[in-house]
N, C-alpha and C positions, 0 to 999 in steps of 0.2 A: 228805821230801816237803817241798816248799816250800808257804811259808803263800800263799794265794789274795791276790791285791791287793784292796783295798778298791773298790769300785763307784763310790764318790761322792766328790767333792773333799775334802781333810782341811782340819783347822784349822790354818792357820797362823801363825808370830811375825812380826810387823813389827819387825824387829831395830832400826830406829832409833829408836821410839817404845814399842816393847813391849808393843804391840797385838794382838791376836788376831784374824785375818781369814779370809773362806774368798770362792774366788772360784766365783760358780756363773754359766754362759754368759756369761763375760765379763766380768761385773759385780763389782767388790768389795766385799765388807760388810765395814764393822769390828764386832766386837762386845765391846769394852773391855780390860780389862788381860789380858793371856795369862795370868796366874797366878789369874785370880779365877774362881773354880767358876762363875757366874752366867756367864761368857762358854762354857762349855763346855755348859751347860744352854740357852744360846740357840742355839747353833750344831746340837745335836742338833734342837732345835725346828723350826729352820730347814731343816733337812735331811727333816725329816718332812715336814714342808709342800709342801717341793719335788719331793719323791718322790710325795706325794698327789695335784699337781697336775699329775702327767707332765713332771716336769724343768722346769717353764715358770717366768718370772719372774714372772708374778702370784703364785705360792707363797709367793716370797721376800717379797713386798710385804705379803702377808696376815701372814707371821712376822715379818716388822718390827712389822707394827702390834700386833701381841700381845703382844711384845717390849717394846715403849712404853707397855704400857695403852689401847689404842687413841687415845691423844697424836698431833695433828697434829703431825711431828715436821720437821727441817730436811730430810732425804728428800723428803718431800711437796711442802714448799715450793719445792726446787730443781727437782722433776720438775714441777710446775704450773707455776712461774715461764719455765720454758725453753720449756713449748709457749708459754704467750703470747709469750715475746721473738722467738721464730721467726717468728710470724705479724705481730707488730706493726712488726718492726723489718724484715722482709723481709731481702732482701738487703746491708742495712746492717751495719757492722763491728760495730755497737752490741750485736748478738747474740752475737757471735764473743768480745767482751770479757767478757761475763758467765761463761765458762766456765772460766776462772782464779780468778776469785773463788768460784764455785761449787764449782771443786774444795778449793777453802781450807776452805769450809764442810763439806763432805763429811770430810774430813780429821778436824777437831776436834769437829763436830757433829751428825754424820750422823743420830745415834740420838735426839738428844736434843729433847724439846719444844720448840717455837719459842717458847710462851709464858715457856719459863724465861731466853731470852736478852735481857739488858739492856745497858746503859751497859757495866759493869765488863768484859765478857765482850768485847764489840765493841770496848773499848782493849786488852786483851790479843791479842785477834784483829789489830789493828792493829801491834800489836808484832813479832808473827809474820811480817805484812808486811814490814817494814823490816829485821827481823834475818835471813830467810831459812832459818831454822833447823828448818824441817820437811820434811817429805818425803813422798811420794804415788808411787801405782804406776801404770805407763803400760807398756801391752802386757806386764804380768807383771814388769817390771824395777821396781826401786827407783829414785826418782829426787828428788835434792834440789833443792829451790826456790832460785831467786835471789832475793837482796835487792831489796824494789821501792823505786826512790826516792819521794822526797816528795810530785810530783805524781800519781804512780799510786798510791798509797796513800791518798790523797785520793781519788781518782773510784773506787778500788773499795768503800771504807767509803761512798759515797755511793752506791753501785749496791746494797750490802747494803740499807742506808736504803729505796731505792726497792722492792726485793723487798719488804720489809716494807710499806710504802705500799700496794702492788698487793693484798698479801693484805688488808691493812684494807678497803681499796675494794671488797672482793668478802665482807667478812664473817666471813671463816675467822680473824681473829685480833681480839682487841682493840686499839681504840683507843691505849689507854695506854701497851701496849708500843713504838708507832712515837714516840710524844710522848717516850717517855724516850730512845731512842736518838739524837732529834733534840739532845738534848744535849750530844751528843759534838760538839767542835770541830775543825775542819780543823787539821793540821799546819800551822805556820806553820814560814818561813825564818829561822834561828838561834834556834830554840828547839826544834830536835828533833834526833834524832842520823840521821835520812835522810838517806841522800845527794841531795843537789840533783838535778835532771833536767838531763840533757844538752842545752844549749842547741844547736838546730836552725839552721843557716843555709843561705843559698844556696850551690849548688855553684858550680864554674867552669865557664865556658864550654869551656875547654882540655881539662877532665876528661871534658865529656862526648864532645866530639870524639874524644879518646884512647878510649874505652869504645865508642863507636857500631859500628867493624869487628867487634867481637866479639861482637856479639847478634846473631840471627836476623832476616831483614829485617821480621818483624812487629813485633817488641818494639822495635826501633831504630825504627821509627815511632811506638811509642808513647811514646818517650822525645823525640821531638822535637816531638810533640803535645802534650806535658805541659810540655816547656820552654818551646813558644812561646804556648801558652794558660793556663797555671797549672790546670789540672784535675785534680781530686782524681783518686786512682788508681781509685778504683771508676767514676768517671763515664767517662775515658779507656777503660778495658777493656770498657764494656758498650754502646760506641759503634756504633751500627746504621743504615745509611741512611735508614730511613726518620723517624729523629729531626733529622735535617738538611735546614734550608732553604738550598738552595743557589740559588736565585736572584737573589741580588745579586753584588758583588765580596767582600763581608764575609758569609761564610755563618753561620748562627745554629743551634747544635747544643740542642735542649731534650731532654734526657735523661728518661725517663720515671719513671726513679727516682731519688733522690739525698739526702743527708743532711739536708737541712733540710726536707722535703717535708712532713712531719707538721707542721711549722710553719704551712702554708698557703702557703710562699714560693715562687715559679716560678723554675725555673732557667734562664736563657738566656746562654751561652757564645758570645761572639763569636768568629769562625775568621779570621783575617788571609790575606791572599794566600799568605805565605810555607808556611802551616800546608795551605791548600786544595791545594797542590800536593805535599804530602807524603800527604793523604788521598786525593787523586786515582785513584792504583793501587789503591787497597781499596775504591771504589765500586761496582766492577761485578762486585757479586754480589747475592742476592736482597735485598729492601728489608727484611726482617725476621731476617735474617742477621745475627750480630757480625762487625764488619769486622776484627777482628784474630783470628784462628783458631790454636790452637797446635797443632788436626789438620793444619792445612795447613802450618805450620811444622814439624812433622816431617815429611810427606811431603816438603817443600822439603831437607829436611837429608838425609834418605836417598836421594833422588835426587842429589844431590852427594854423597855419598858412593860411590854405584854410578859417577856420570860419572868419578870421582877412581881408580877400581880399577885397579890395576895387573895383579892375577892373572887370565889368560884367564877370560873366561866357562864355558868348559869344565872349568874346573879348581876346585877348593876350592868352596866353598857359593855357590848360587845365592841372587840377591836375595830376601829373604822364607822362605828355608827354614830359618833357625836363629833364628828369633823363638819366644816361649813362646806357646801355645795361650791362656794363660789369665795374663797379665802382671800385674803386682800394681799396677803404676799405667799407666794409658792417657792418651793429651791429651785435653783437654775442651772444649768448643763456644769457650769463652771463657776468656781470663786474668782471675785476681784479684787481690789487693792482695798476698796471700802469695806466689803463682807469678812475679808480675811483680819483686817484691823479691829473690826467689833468682837470678833470670836475672839482676837488673842486680849484684846481688854476684859471681856467678860470673863475670860478664865484666868487672867490675875487677880481680878476681884474676888474669886472664889479662893484661890489659891491662898490669896493674903487678906483674909476678911478685916473688916475695921475693929480696932481695940473697944474693948466695952467702955462707953460714955463717948466715945467720939461720932457726932454724924456726919454723913456723906456731904453733907451744905454746908459744913463748917470750916474755917482755914484748915483747921487741924487735918479733919477729914479729903478735904483737896491735897493736902500736902502729903498725908499717907498715900493715898491712889498714885499721887505723883511719884514718892519715890518705890513703890513697889509696883509696878507696872513697865512695859516696854511696848515698843512700835515693832511691826516686821523689818521696820528699816536698820534699825538696831541691830539686827540679825546679819546682815550686809554688813554694818560698820564692824562687826566682831568678828568674820570671816577674814575682811580685808585685813584687820588689824593681825590676826593671828601668820597669814600668809606672807606680810610683810617682815614679820617677827622671824618666821622659820627662813626667807630667802634672804633677807637683808638686801632687798631693793625694790624696782616699782614696777620691774617689767612686768611681772606674775600678776602683780595687782592690777595691772591696767589692764591686763586682757581677762582677768577672770572678773571682774568688773563691767568691762564692757564701755568702758570710759574713751571720750573722743579728746578732750582735753579739758580735764577736770584739777582745781587746786587740790583735791583730797588726796590725788597721785602725786601731785606737784609737776617737777619739772623730770620726765624721761625719754629713753630713747626709743627706739623702733620696737614696737611689741614682740615677744617672743612667744609663741603658743607652745612651743617645746619646755620653756620653762614653767608654765602655767600647768601643764601635766605632769611633771614631773613632782610640783606642788600636790598636786591633788591628789598623785599616787601614793604620795607619802602622810598626807595629813588629812586628806578627803575622805 
């Protein structure tokens, strides 16, 4: 007679780090070294709490508290801070930037009390960022982290400090812990083994023109808008008719949310005649609707496939009959920075296919892809470069890009919106 299977998730070993872990309701919980008897004791305590609470995550949190002696652990800090970040940053990409550093904290310190974290542990954590010698689980698979460059490692280290600052401001942890972490200096060029950041430069107009035919009508318009105005991807994707003042020959776009709004800076983006012609076909919709809709793009793509169909309508599948009832992904109301990057990357690959004899995973293939591709932010660099060359100054560039105090615009005087409007009238 076969042995009955266990009704609860079993304790597993993370091969890369030799740690014990269990997955409950999709959440991975690490329990120390796999060969440590305490890990097995904590595992059964977790299972007991989980079963007693009706197999809910609330029971897991209670068991974790008991195992940590009631201390405020990194699991609690990550949970509480991310709730704050989603409310505070809104749709800004900063909230998403905390996810990777929180993943790193979970791997190495999830069950540890926050009060035990000091400068030496922060330095060790930064060494793991630079080396990329750690692993994490994603959708049940073990994934190896990639090494972070010097700029990213410094930025993520500062984010950890800001998490502690947030906790100190709410009297969750002692201020001395934060004061000690502030003593950890940033990595300096030439003084660290961390790889330098890749320099991002402007994309050429010839490459943009080559890629445009391989984009949908909506994404092609987004690319042209960013090329002409220098908007951030998040600002361009979130455009709505109600936020555009179209009374003059130069339109003024005032996004309701932008990166520097929490600094009290008003964001006004001038839109010149060339960009106006790009936007006019997308102004014929509800004032509160997003101008560039993935749903609309998908509908147009399917209509084009139907129009190009060779098989008679009486044969084969009819339009819509071979779709999934519950697809894994559905188009959203608007594009975001991630989906825009994926669309542009895919279009670059179609515009510049690999030469014969070169495989995509080879060093030559990767070098080819890197040389024949661009990111949306390079459109922003190109717009800034053209405007600076045309105006001979930095005031118009500062206003156009919405910078508060950026090294890319160096040292500049008080912003002048009129200069940016004139630049948009002549070159936008």
